[in-house]
C-alpha positions in Angstrom: -23.3 -17.8 -34.9 -26.3 -15.5 -36.0 -25.5 -12.1 -36.7 -27.8 -9.2 -36.7 -27.4 -5.7 -38.1 -28.4 -2.5 -36.7 -27.2 0.3 -39.4 -28.1 4.2 -38.6 -29.7 3.3 -35.4 -32.6 1.1 -36.9 -33.2 -2.5 -36.7 -33.4 -4.0 -40.4 -37.3 -4.6 -40.1 -38.1 -8.0 -41.9 -34.5 -8.4 -43.2 -33.7 -8.4 -39.4 -35.9 -11.4 -39.0 -33.4 -13.6 -41.0 -30.0 -14.4 -39.2 -27.2 -14.4 -41.4 -24.4 -16.7 -41.0 -20.9 -15.5 -41.1 -19.5 -18.7 -43.2 -22.2 -20.8 -43.8 -26.1 -21.3 -42.8 -26.3 -22.4 -39.1 -27.8 -25.8 -38.8 -29.6 -24.7 -35.4 -32.7 -22.4 -36.2 -34.0 -19.6 -33.6 -34.8 -21.0 -30.2 -38.4 -20.5 -29.4 -39.1 -20.4 -25.8 -42.5 -21.1 -24.1 -44.3 -18.4 -23.0 -42.7 -15.9 -25.7 -44.8 -14.0 -27.9 -45.1 -15.8 -31.4 -43.7 -12.9 -32.9 -40.7 -12.8 -30.9 -37.2 -13.8 -31.9 -34.9 -15.8 -29.7 -31.3 -16.3 -30.9 -28.5 -18.3 -29.5 -24.9 -16.8 -29.6 -26.1 -13.8 -31.9 -24.0 -10.6 -32.6 -25.4 -7.1 -33.0 -23.6 -4.3 -34.5 -24.7 -0.9 -35.1 -23.1 1.5 -37.7 -23.1 5.3 -38.3 -24.6 7.3 -41.3 -21.2 6.9 -42.8 -21.4 3.1 -42.5 -18.5 2.9 -40.1 -18.7 0.3 -37.2 -19.8 2.2 -33.8 -20.4 -0.9 -31.8 -20.5 -4.6 -31.5 -22.2 -7.1 -28.9 -22.0 -10.6 -28.5 -24.6 -12.6 -26.5 -25.3 -16.2 -25.6 -29.0 -15.3 -25.8 -30.7 -12.6 -27.4 -34.4 -12.2 -27.2 -36.2 -9.3 -29.4 -39.5 -7.6 -28.7 -42.2 -7.7 -31.1 -41.2 -4.7 -33.1 -37.5 -5.3 -33.2 -36.8 -2.0 -31.5 -35.8 -3.4 -28.4 -33.7 -6.7 -27.4 -32.6 -8.4 -24.1 -29.4 -10.3 -23.8 -27.4 -12.7 -21.5 -24.0 -13.3 -21.1 -23.0 -9.9 -22.9 -19.6 -8.9 -24.1 -19.6 -5.5 -26.3 -17.1 -3.2 -27.9 -17.2 0.4 -28.7 -15.3 1.2 -31.7 -13.6 4.6 -32.9 -12.0 5.0 -36.5 -12.2 1.0 -36.7 -10.5 0.4 -33.6 -11.8 -0.7 -30.4 -11.4 1.6 -27.4 -13.7 0.1 -24.9 -14.4 -3.4 -24.0 -17.5 -3.9 -21.8 -19.2 -7.1 -20.4 -22.0 -8.2 -18.1 -24.4 -10.9 -17.1 -27.5 -9.3 -18.8 -28.3 -6.3 -21.0 -31.1 -4.5 -22.9 -30.8 -2.9 -26.2 -33.4 -0.4 -26.4 -34.1 3.0 -28.8 -32.7 1.2 -31.8 -29.4 0.4 -30.3 -28.8 4.3 -29.3 -29.3 3.1 -25.4 -27.9 -0.2 -23.5 -28.4 -0.9 -20.1 -26.1 -3.6 -18.6 -26.9 -5.5 -15.3 -24.6 -7.7 -13.2 -21.1 -8.0 -12.8 -20.1 -4.7 -15.2 -16.6 -4.5 -16.3 -15.6 -1.7 -18.6 -11.9 -1.6 -19.7 -10.6 1.0 -21.9 -8.0 -0.4 -24.1 -6.0 3.2 -24.7 -5.1 3.4 -21.2 -5.8 0.1 -19.5 -8.5 1.8 -16.7 -10.8 -0.7 -15.3 -14.5 0.3 -14.2 -16.5 -1.8 -12.3 -20.1 -1.9 -11.2 -23.3 -4.0 -11.0 -25.5 -1.4 -13.2 -24.4 0.6 -16.0 -26.1 2.8 -18.7 -24.4 3.0 -22.1 -24.9 6.1 -24.5 -22.9 5.3 -27.2 -24.0 8.2 -29.6 -23.2 10.5 -26.7 -20.0 8.8 -25.8 -21.1 8.1 -22.2 -20.8 5.1 -19.9 -22.6 5.6 -16.6 -21.9 2.9 -13.9 -23.4 2.7 -10.3 -23.7 0.3 -7.6 -20.7 -1.4 -5.8 -18.6 1.0 -8.1 -14.9 0.6 -8.6 -12.1 1.7 -10.9 -8.4 1.0 -11.1 -5.5 2.2 -13.2 -1.8 1.5 -12.5 -1.0 2.8 -9.1 -4.6 4.4 -8.6 -7.8 2.5 -6.9 -11.2 4.3 -6.9 -14.8 4.0 -5.6 -17.8 6.1 -5.4 -21.5 6.0 -6.0 -21.7 7.1 -9.7 -19.1 7.1 -12.5 -19.4 8.9 -15.8 -17.1 7.9 -18.2 -16.7 10.1 -21.2 -15.3 7.7 -23.7 -14.0 10.5 -26.6 -12.2 12.4 -23.8 -11.1 9.7 -21.5 -12.4 11.5 -18.6 -13.8 9.9 -15.5 -16.2 12.0 -13.1 -17.1 10.3 -9.8 -20.0 11.6 -7.6 -20.9 10.4 -4.1 -18.7 9.1 -1.0 -15.6 9.0 -3.7 -12.5 7.3 -2.2 -9.1 7.4 -4.3 -6.1 5.5 -3.2 -2.5 5.3 -4.6 -0.4 2.1 -3.4 3.2 3.7 -3.2 3.2 5.6 -1.4 -0.2 4.8 0.1 -2.2 8.0 0.0 -6.2 8.3 0.6 -8.2 10.9 -0.6 -11.8 11.3 0.3 -14.5 13.8 -1.3 -18.0 14.3 -2.9 -16.7 14.6 -6.2 -14.1 14.7 -8.7 -12.9 14.1 -12.1 -10.0 12.2 -13.0 -8.3 13.1 -16.5 -6.8 9.9 -17.2 -4.4 10.9 -19.9 -3.1 13.8 -18.2 -2.6 11.6 -15.0 -4.6 14.3 -13.3 -7.5 14.4 -11.0 -9.4 18.0 -9.8 -11.8 18.5 -7.4 -13.5 21.4 -6.1 -15.5 20.1 -3.2 -13.6 19.6 0.0 -10.7 17.1 0.3 -9.8 15.1 3.0 -6.3 13.3 2.6 -4.2 10.7 4.7 -0.9 9.7 3.8 0.8 6.5 5.4 4.1 5.0 5.9 3.5 1.5 5.8 0.4 1.3 8.2 1.6 4.3 9.9 -0.2 7.6 9.8 2.2 10.6 8.8 -0.1 13.6 7.7 -3.5 14.4 7.4 -4.8 17.3 5.5 -7.8 18.9 4.4 -8.5 21.9 1.7 -11.6 23.2 -0.1 -10.3 21.3 -3.2 -7.4 21.0 -5.3 -5.6 19.3 -8.2 -3.6 16.1 -8.0 -1.0 15.3 -10.4 -0.4 11.4 -10.1 2.7 11.7 -12.3 5.0 14.3 -10.0 3.2 12.8 -6.7 1.9 16.0 -6.2 -1.1 18.0 -4.6 -1.8 21.5 -5.5 -4.2 22.9 -2.9 -6.5 25.7 -2.6 -8.5 27.6 0.4 -8.5 26.4 3.8 -5.5 24.3 3.6 -4.9 22.5 6.9 -2.1 19.6 7.3 -1.2 17.7 10.5 2.1 16.2 10.7 2.6 13.5 13.1 6.4 13.1 13.1 7.4 15.9 13.3 4.2 16.7 15.3 3.2 19.9 13.3 0.4 22.0 12.3 0.4 23.8 8.9 -2.2 26.3 7.7 -2.5 28.2 4.3 -4.9 29.1 1.5 -2.3 28.0 -1.0 0.1 24.9 -1.2 1.9 22.6 -3.4 2.4 19.3 -1.2 4.8 16.5 -2.9 3.3 13.6 -0.9 6.3 11.4 -1.9 9.3 13.6 -0.7 6.9 15.3 1.9 7.7 18.8 1.0 5.3 21.7 1.2 5.8 25.1 -0.7 3.4 28.0 -0.3 3.7 31.3 -1.9 0.7 32.9 0.4 1.0 33.4 4.4 1.6 30.2 6.0 1.7 29.4 10.0 3.7 26.3 11.2 2.6 25.3 14.9 4.6 23.0 17.1 2.1 21.6 19.3 4.1 20.2 21.8 6.8 23.0 22.3 3.7 25.6 21.8 5.7 27.5 19.0 4.1 29.3 16.2 6.0 30.7 13.3 4.0 33.0 10.6 5.9 33.7 7.1 4.1 35.4 4.0 5.5 32.4 1.7 7.5 29.4 3.1 8.7 25.8 2.2 9.3 22.7 4.6 10.8 19.4 4.3 8.8 17.3 6.6 11.3 14.3 6.3 14.4 16.8 7.2 12.4 18.8 9.7 13.8 22.2 8.2 11.3 25.2 7.6 12.1 28.2 5.6 9.9 31.2 5.6 10.3 34.5 3.8 9.2 37.9 3.0 8.6 38.9 6.8 8.2 36.4 9.5 7.4 36.4 13.1 7.5 33.6 15.9 5.9 33.4 19.2 7.2 31.0 22.0 4.6 30.4 24.9 6.9 28.5 27.2 9.7 30.9 28.8 8.1 33.5 26.2 9.9 34.8 23.4 8.8 36.9 20.4 11.2 37.4 17.5 11.0 39.0 13.9 13.0 38.7 10.5 12.7 39.2 7.0 14.0 35.3 6.1 14.1 32.7 8.6 15.0 29.0 8.6 14.1 26.5 11.3 15.6 23.3 12.2 12.9 21.6 13.9 14.9 18.6 15.4 17.7 20.9 17.1 15.0 24.0 17.6 17.6 26.2 16.2 16.5 29.2 14.2 18.6 31.2 11.9 17.0 34.4 11.3 18.3 37.2 8.5 17.2 41.1 7.9 15.9 43.3 10.3 15.9 40.8 13.2 14.3 41.8 16.4 14.5 39.4 19.6 12.2 40.2 22.8 12.2 38.1 25.8 10.2 38.4 29.0 12.4 36.6 31.8 14.8 38.2 31.7 13.4 41.2 30.1 15.2 42.2 27.2 15.4 43.5 23.6 17.9 42.7 20.7 18.0 43.9 17.2 20.0 43.2 14.3 20.8 42.1 10.8 21.0 38.3 11.6 20.5 35.9 14.5 20.9 32.4 15.8 18.3 31.7 18.3 18.2 28.4 20.2 14.7 28.0 21.2 15.1 25.1 23.9 17.9 27.2 25.6 16.3 30.6 25.5 19.6 31.6 23.9 20.2 34.2 21.1 23.2 35.6 19.3 21.8 38.9 17.4 24.8 40.4 15.2 24.5 43.5 13.3 26.6 44.8 10.0 27.9 48.2 10.1 29.0 50.1 7.0 32.9 49.6 8.1 32.0 45.8 8.3 32.7 45.9 12.1 30.4 43.6 13.6 28.1 44.3 16.8 27.2 41.2 18.3 24.6 41.0 21.4 23.9 37.8 23.4 21.3 37.0 25.5 20.8 33.7 27.4 19.0 32.7 30.7 21.8 30.4 31.8 
């Protein structure tokens, strides 16, 4: 096997023209291919290496066939495997069908079935074309781009991997999927911070959650942060979540959505719309459990029911969507048009489907005044 050295980014001129065997001299001389320049060097099973100014090995490339240019500054390689090293340890393994080494080893192009594997985090990135700039700690992949890591799969048009920070930036028609539960994110740009298990994007997000093959929620927002370890999306601005079971539409400008537990928390005004029953409830803060069908809104809440019209206000409110029963606390006001009546009190139990409300007031002497409103 032949070995070629690239030290400090420079091929070794005349010395580089003399293959050095690791153990014994090779019995097979360099291959000469008809049609090549007489001054070109063609090698079988060559190893190319590059070290920095301190003599530390930066990368190593093995190829089944290597052809050097006349000036020995560039090389064409076939069937390539390469290793990027840091502090003497392999941190990135790259392979491809072909490669071109340019600029004295500072720029490497790979073509065909390119696969890059980070040994530190086991992330795999694949594409048909790659541009590797070892001195800049950058690997750019394009064409049929995919990435995978544990429970996450990605694809897009362009991926830039920063090997020193282990961050992956994806651009163009980006899709990210998790398997369990199945969540799909579509956007135009995101950055995946692999060691921190976080994805951050400032372009619009389109998210779909599945339970098996059934869609349970759809969400859009102006961007957000995805914590893969806690299975939580922290979303910002123009957030709209549509739940299919129960059939609700939720809108807010700030939310944390745990898509595994199907819970939503917002510290900003939040509106919940029951599309089928035409009920809208808005609070200045709130949280919701879509599995238990419970919504809790606080800091001032108002509600409106269009079928058998009614309005209600309270400081805090808990809405059981399955039973359509509301428990309201603090400065309660309830108004109904038919029959026309207004009630106020400290707390209330409102049965929306029955048009029934029980409003109570706690007096200073602990006596309770109860008003009951029902259309039955």
